[in-house]
N, C-alpha and C positions, 0 to 999 in steps of 0.2 A: 655663289658669290652675292646673289641678290638677297638670299635668305640671311646671310651674315649682316648685310646692311640693315635689314628690318630688325634682326636681334639687337644689333648695336644701338639702333635708334631707340628701341623699347627699353633697353638697359640704361641709356642716357636720360630718358624721361623718369624712370623710377629713381635713379639716383638724384636727379635734380628735385623731384617732388619730395624727396625725403628731407630736403632742406628748406621747404616752403612751409609756412605756417598753415596749419589746417583749419583754424578758426580766426575769423576776421572780427575785429571788435566793431560793434554797432557804431561806436562813436566816429570810427574812421571812415565809415561809408557814407557817401553822399546819395540821398534818396531823391529820385525823381518820382515820388509817389506820394499819395494823400497818407493821412495818419493811419487809416485802416490798412491800406496796403503794406504800409511800413510794418505795422505790428504782424500782419499775416505772414511777412517774410522772415519773421524771427521765431524759431521754435520756442524759445523761452518765454514767449508772450501768448502762447496758444490758449491757455485758459482765460486770459483777458479777452482774446478774439471770440472764443465760444460764448462768453458772457455778453459781449457787444451784440452779437449775432441774437442771442436769446432775448436780449432787452430791445431788439429792433432799433438799434442805434447806429447801424452801419451807414445808412444814408446821411444821417445828421453829421457823423464825424467824417464823412466823405464831402461835406458841404465846403462852401467858400471859407469859413473861418475868418480869422485865423483862431486856432484853438491852442492852448497849453494843455497837454495831457500828462498826468503823473501816473505812469504805467506800472501796475504790480507785475511782477514776474510770476512764473507758475510757482516757484518756491514761496512766494509771499502768499498766494492763494492757499498753498499747502499748510501754512501756519494757522489757518482759521480752524475752529473746532471740526472735528470729523463729521462729514455729511453736510457742512455748511454750503460748500459750492454746489453740490448736487441738488440741495434743496432750493438754492436761489435760481437755479436754471429751469425749475418747474414753471410751467404756464402760469400756475395760480399765484407764483411769487414775483411775477414780473414787475410790479410797481416797486417793490422793495430793491430788487435787482437794479432797476433803472435809476432809483435814488442813490444807490451806492455807486454805481458808475459815473453819474453825473456829478458826483462830489469830488471825482478825480479829474474834472475838467474846468478850466478857467478860460472865459472868454479872452481873446487877445493872445499875442505871441510874447511870452516871458522868458527871456533867456536867463541863464544862471547869473550872469553879470548884473541882471536887473533885480535880483532878489536883495532884499534888505533884512537885517536882523529884526525880528518882531513884526515884520510886515503881515498884514492880513489880506488874503486874496478871495474874492467872492467867486464861488463856484456856479456852474450852470444849475446845479441842485438848489441853490439859493442860500446855503450856509457858507461860512468863511473857513478858510484853512490858515493855519499859523505857520510862518517860515521862521526858523531858528537856524542861525548860522553860527557854528561852533567848531573849533579845531579843524578848519578847512573843509567842513563838510556842511551840506544843506539838509535840514530836516524840514519835512512837510508833516505838521502834526507829529505823530510818533514814527514816521517813516523816513528812512535815510535815502537820499538820492544817490544811486550808485552809478549811474551814467546820465550825464546831462546834455542838453543841446543837440539832440538828434532831430535835425530840421527836416520837415516834410513840406510838400507843396503848400499845405493849408495850415501850417503851425509848426509846433515844437513838441517833442516828447522828451520827458524825463523819466527814467526808469527808477523805480522805487522797490524797496525790499519788504514792504508790508502794505496789506490792504488798509486803507484808511476809511473808517466808518463814519458817516455823517451822524450829527446829533439825532436821536431818535424820539 
């Protein structure tokens, strides 16, 4: 009889789990973590995390901030010409990698509701990004914000679908 109870409990768990969502939207998750910890917890940002580590920017992005990070997904990095990411991760290309990564970071906490059409936002890299609001979407240069306002302890992350490159 004891085994029947265990089997029944396991069966109940299996049936209940079949009705539970297997993926949780980042936007719906509250993060009690800094920007780097947030990115590390998301598989779709693993290329960005590898780049941040290679650029020795982990400590900086774990600082007090606040920071606004426009975070390219793995798919965004995959859109770059073949071999680009691997090249950027080489130690001899660290300066170029840091320039690209810091172009994705704006000092301060800028929520989606703060964005204005035509707004220019100065990046940590020193150049500016252009905001375009159109058809209910926010564009940062040529990248579309796919998920906005993911709040971390030291700022906010907006996920983008394209790696944005600074003026060279």
